[in-house]
N, C-alpha and C positions, 0 to 999 in steps of 0.2 A: 420199296420194291419196284415202283414205276421208274424211279430215277435210275436204278440199276439196269432195268431193261433198256432205257434210253442209251446208257453207256455201252451196253453190249451191242446194240444196234449200230451205234457210231463206230465202235471198233470193227464190227463185221463189215460195215460199209467201207471203212478205210482200207481194210485188208483186200476187199474185192477190187477197189480202185487201184491198189498197189499191184495186184496180180494182173489187171488189165494193162496197167502201165508197163510192166515188165514184158508182157506178151506182145505189146505193140512196139516196144523198143528193144527187143532182145538182141538185135544186132549191135547195139552200142555196148552191151555187156560183153558179148563175145569178142568184139574188137578190142575193148579195153583189157580183157583177160589175156588175149594173145599178145597184145603190145606189151603188157606188163611182164609176161613170161619171157618175151624176147629181150626186153631191157634187162631183166635179171640175169639172163644167160650172157648177154654182152658184157654186163658189168663184171660178172664172175670171170669171163675170159680175159678181161683186162687186168685182173689182179695177179700179182706175182705169186708163183708157187713157193710156199714156205712150209718147212717141217719143224716140229717141236720134239725135242728130246728132254727127258726128265730123269734126274738122279736124286736120291734121298740119302743124306749123310747123317749118321747118328753120332752125337758127342756124349760120352759118358765119363764121369770122373773116375780116376783109378781107385780112389778111396770113396766108397759110396756111402754117404750119410746125408742128413737133411741139409747141413751147411754147404757141402760141396755141390749138392743138386741145385740149391738156390743160386749159388755163385755161377754155376755152369749155365743156368737159365739166363742170367744177366749177360754172360759172354756170348750167348747165341745171337742176341740182337746186335752186339758190337761186331761180331764176325760177319754177319749179313751186310751191315753197312760197309765194312771194309771190302768185302768181295764185290759189292756193287759199285765201288768207287772207281773212277777212271785211273787213279794212281795204281791201284792193285791190278787192274786189267792191262795197263801199259806194261807193268812188270811181267804179267803172265804172257803177254804177246811177245815180249823180248825173250823170255826164257824158253817158251815153247815154239818160237818161230812162226807165230801167226801173222799173216799179212795185214789184217784189219787194224785200223786205228783204234785208240782207246774209246773215242766217241762212238764209233760203229759197234764196238764190242759192248758198250753200255746199252745200246739199243737192242742187241741180239741176246744178251745174257742177263738173267735176273735171278737173284737168290732170295728165297722167302724163309724167314725164321719161324720156328714153332717152339716157344719157350717151354710149353707144357710137355711136349714129347721129346724135347732136347734134340731136335733135328733141324737140318738145313736142306731145303729143297732147291736144287740147282736146275734152272730151266733155260734152255738155249734154243733160239730160232735161227734157221739157216735155209738157204735155197735148196740144199740137197740133204737127204737123210744122213749120209756119211759125215757131212760137215757138222750137223747138229749134234751127233753123237761125239764127234771129236772135240767140239767146244765144251760139252758137258763133262766128259771124262777127263779132259785136260785140266779144267779148272778144279775138279774134285781131287785129282792127283796132286796138283800143286798145293792146294790147301792142306791136304793130308801131310805132305812133306813139311810144310811150314809148322804145323802143329807138333809133329814129331820132333822137329829141330828145336822148337821152343820148350818141349818137355825136358830136354837135356839140361836146361838152366833152371828148372822149377823144382820145388820140393815135391815129394811124392803126393802130398795132399792136394796140390794144385795141378797135377798132371791129368791130361785128358786122353781118352782112347777114341780114335776116329774109325768108325765102321761104315762101310757103304751098304746101306740097307737095301736100296733099290738101284742097281747099276743102270746106266743109260744104254740099253741094248735096243729096245724097240723105239720107234718114232711114230708120231701122229702128224698127219697133214693138217696144217692150220689154215692154209689159204691156197686156192679159193674155196670158199664154203658154199658149194652149190646147194646144199640142203637148206641154206638160209636165203641166199640171193634169189633163187627162182621162186619159191613160195611167196616171199615178201613182195617180189615184183608182180607176181600174178594177182595177189590180193590187192595191191595198190592200184593196178590196172582195172580190177573189177570195181573198186570204189569210184575211180574216175569215170568209168563207163556208166555206173549208176547215176552219178551226178549229171553227166551229159544227158542221160535218158530223162531225168527229172526236168532238166532245163528245156529239153526239146518238147516235152509234154506241156510245160508251162507256157511256152511260146505258141503252142497250138490250141490253147484253151479257148473254148467257145466256138471252135471250128469243127465241122463234120467232114471227115476225110473219106468215108466209104458209105455205100448204101446200107450195109449192115449196122453201122453206127447210127445212121439216121433212123432205122427201124427201132433200135434200142431206145433212142431218145424220145421218139414220137409215139412208140408203142402202136405202130401201124405198119402195114405192108407197103413196100415200094411199088408204085404203079408205073413209073417210067424214069428215065435218066435223060437229062439234057447235056449233050457234050459241050465241052468248053470251046 
């Protein structure tokens, strides 16, 4: 019990010292917070504006059974690899008249497979909402035409139906992400301000900077001051 009381006293003393430290050096915390918020805002302002459009395409076998579902699940991954390849994107750019190079399109467009749901998610990033939607819908339309053309040479068991489950109508702004940059900058600045406050207090250790502090240390009233 006595040991527990010593621990509680130590914790309470440490908390009191921490509060005194923050009260004596609050301006470091405020300066750090403001500097961090400003840095986060400037960093966000320097980021290019980017928009994201998403479309979900469903692939279903024309003859629906366990075997065709399993084979379609395997095709989903292969289709995603093909759509993400620069070779396919170069063909899409040539056929749809896109000005971007295949390497640029590979950085802007991404296709994510879902073998369980038998879907492909097409994601496009662009500087404008219209361009993001155009890239997404263009790639979906080209892929659908390719699958329908391939169905003409397949047996009925191997044919696939392509349905656009979620068309790319709406867009989301990806960058700049003010809701991330500004809070992170402010928190980082607050931490830096706290470290500076601790360092300043450590450098002033053993010094008395005010009559009130002298009274607290000596437990006696101040009778007079000698100017420097």
